[in-house]
C-alpha positions as a LaTeX table, in Angstrom:
\begin{tabular}{lrrr}
\hline
Residue & $x$ (\AA) & $y$ (\AA) & $z$ (\AA) \\
\hline
Met1 & 80.41 & 29.41 & $-19.37$ \\
Val2 & 76.96 & 28.16 & $-18.37$ \\
Ser3 & 74.94 & 30.25 & $-15.92$ \\
Asp4 & 73.85 & 28.75 & $-12.59$ \\
Leu5 & 70.22 & 28.77 & $-13.70$ \\
Ala6 & 70.99 & 27.01 & $-16.97$ \\
Tyr7 & 73.17 & 24.50 & $-15.13$ \\
Gly8 & 70.33 & 23.83 & $-12.69$ \\
Tyr9 & 67.93 & 23.23 & $-15.57$ \\
Gln10 & 70.41 & 20.82 & $-17.12$ \\
Ile11 & 70.70 & 18.81 & $-13.90$ \\
Ile12 & 66.93 & 18.62 & $-13.38$ \\
Leu13 & 66.27 & 17.73 & $-17.02$ \\
Thr14 & 68.99 & 15.07 & $-16.91$ \\
Ile15 & 67.38 & 13.50 & $-13.86$ \\
Met16 & 64.00 & 13.55 & $-15.56$ \\
Lys17 & 65.32 & 12.13 & $-18.87$ \\
Lys18 & 67.00 & 9.14 & $-17.20$ \\
Phe19 & 63.66 & 7.53 & $-16.65$ \\
Asn20 & 61.12 & 6.37 & $-19.21$ \\
Asp21 & 58.07 & 7.61 & $-17.34$ \\
Thr22 & 54.84 & 9.27 & $-18.23$ \\
Leu23 & 54.54 & 13.03 & $-18.10$ \\
Val24 & 52.54 & 12.76 & $-14.88$ \\
Gln25 & 55.31 & 10.74 & $-13.23$ \\
Lys26 & 57.89 & 13.29 & $-14.36$ \\
Met27 & 55.85 & 16.11 & $-12.85$ \\
Glu28 & 55.50 & 14.12 & $-9.63$ \\
Arg29 & 59.27 & 13.68 & $-9.57$ \\
Leu30 & 59.87 & 17.41 & $-10.19$ \\
Ala31 & 57.38 & 18.21 & $-7.42$ \\
Asn32 & 59.22 & 15.85 & $-5.06$ \\
Ile33 & 62.55 & 17.49 & $-5.91$ \\
Thr34 & 61.02 & 20.92 & $-5.26$ \\
Ile35 & 59.49 & 19.85 & $-1.93$ \\
Ser36 & 62.75 & 18.17 & $-0.88$ \\
Ser37 & 64.61 & 21.39 & $-1.68$ \\
Leu38 & 62.16 & 23.38 & 0.44 \\
Gln39 & 62.56 & 20.93 & 3.33 \\
Leu40 & 66.35 & 21.14 & 3.16 \\
Gly41 & 66.30 & 24.93 & 2.92 \\
Lys42 & 67.99 & 24.91 & $-0.49$ \\
Thr43 & 66.52 & 28.15 & $-1.77$ \\
Ala44 & 68.52 & 28.32 & $-5.01$ \\
Arg45 & 67.56 & 24.75 & $-5.96$ \\
Thr46 & 63.93 & 25.43 & $-5.09$ \\
Lys47 & 63.93 & 28.53 & $-7.28$ \\
Arg48 & 65.48 & 26.56 & $-10.18$ \\
Cys49 & 62.72 & 23.95 & $-9.91$ \\
Leu50 & 59.99 & 26.58 & $-9.75$ \\
Asn51 & 61.50 & 28.48 & $-12.68$ \\
Leu52 & 61.70 & 25.28 & $-14.71$ \\
Ala53 & 58.03 & 24.58 & $-13.99$ \\
Glu54 & 57.24 & 28.18 & $-14.96$ \\
Glu55 & 59.10 & 27.78 & $-18.24$ \\
Leu56 & 57.35 & 24.48 & $-19.00$ \\
Leu57 & 54.00 & 26.09 & $-18.20$ \\
Asn58 & 54.69 & 29.02 & $-20.52$ \\
Lys59 & 56.26 & 27.12 & $-23.41$ \\
Gly60 & 54.71 & 23.66 & $-23.16$ \\
Asn61 & 51.83 & 22.19 & $-25.10$ \\
Ala62 & 48.36 & 21.70 & $-23.58$ \\
Glu63 & 49.28 & 18.32 & $-22.09$ \\
Met64 & 52.37 & 19.80 & $-20.41$ \\
Lys65 & 50.42 & 22.77 & $-19.04$ \\
Asn66 & 47.78 & 20.41 & $-17.69$ \\
Ala67 & 50.43 & 18.26 & $-15.98$ \\
Ile68 & 52.14 & 21.31 & $-14.48$ \\
Thr69 & 48.93 & 22.75 & $-13.02$ \\
Asn70 & 47.20 & 19.53 & $-11.95$ \\
Val71 & 50.17 & 17.50 & $-10.73$ \\
Tyr72 & 53.17 & 19.70 & $-10.03$ \\
Leu73 & 51.51 & 22.88 & $-8.80$ \\
Tyr74 & 48.89 & 21.02 & $-6.79$ \\
Ser75 & 51.55 & 19.01 & $-4.91$ \\
Val76 & 53.97 & 21.86 & $-4.34$ \\
Ser77 & 51.33 & 24.40 & $-3.33$ \\
His78 & 49.72 & 21.90 & $-0.95$ \\
Tyr79 & 53.07 & 21.37 & 0.81 \\
Met80 & 53.74 & 25.12 & 0.87 \\
Glu81 & 50.31 & 25.87 & 2.35 \\
Leu82 & 50.73 & 23.27 & 5.09 \\
Asn83 & 54.10 & 24.72 & 6.03 \\
His84 & 53.07 & 28.38 & 5.76 \\
Tyr85 & 55.35 & 29.47 & 2.93 \\
Ala86 & 54.66 & 32.84 & 1.30 \\
Met87 & 53.23 & 31.78 & $-2.07$ \\
Ala88 & 53.42 & 35.22 & $-3.66$ \\
Lys89 & 57.12 & 35.52 & $-2.82$ \\
Leu90 & 58.20 & 32.06 & $-3.97$ \\
Leu91 & 56.04 & 31.22 & $-6.97$ \\
Pro92 & 56.93 & 32.80 & $-10.32$ \\
Val93 & 54.22 & 34.94 & $-11.93$ \\
Ser94 & 52.48 & 32.37 & $-14.16$ \\
Leu95 & 52.59 & 29.63 & $-11.51$ \\
His96 & 51.14 & 32.05 & $-8.97$ \\
Lys97 & 48.31 & 32.96 & $-11.36$ \\
Glu98 & 47.54 & 29.25 & $-11.84$ \\
Tyr99 & 47.66 & 28.76 & $-8.07$ \\
Val100 & 45.14 & 31.57 & $-7.58$ \\
Lys101 & 42.89 & 29.99 & $-10.23$ \\
Gln102 & 43.08 & 26.66 & $-8.39$ \\
Ile103 & 42.09 & 28.07 & $-5.03$ \\
Asn104 & 39.30 & 30.17 & $-6.55$ \\
Thr105 & 37.77 & 27.28 & $-8.48$ \\
Ser106 & 38.00 & 24.88 & $-5.55$ \\
Gly107 & 35.59 & 27.01 & $-3.53$ \\
Val108 & 38.10 & 27.60 & $-0.73$ \\
\hline
\end{tabular}
């Protein structure tokens, strides 16, 4: 039997594999899915998306890590900031560290 988290990863990866897009476009799509989940209040789906991004950040190559931090995390964190979500509670550890790096280097 497949766990809920693994099943969620399979669904998201299937959606992303159906299109022949660049890595940046895939990260934009994952960010849009995450933001949509937040808007609809689908906490479990949001967590699956964030955990997938965390896994890609931790296990991906340099290009993947760059796409996660500069496309995915930027979009998702911007939406979360505007809507006053608690970053530390929602973002997994590595994504939160990257978020902190982003806000510290931006001079904010």
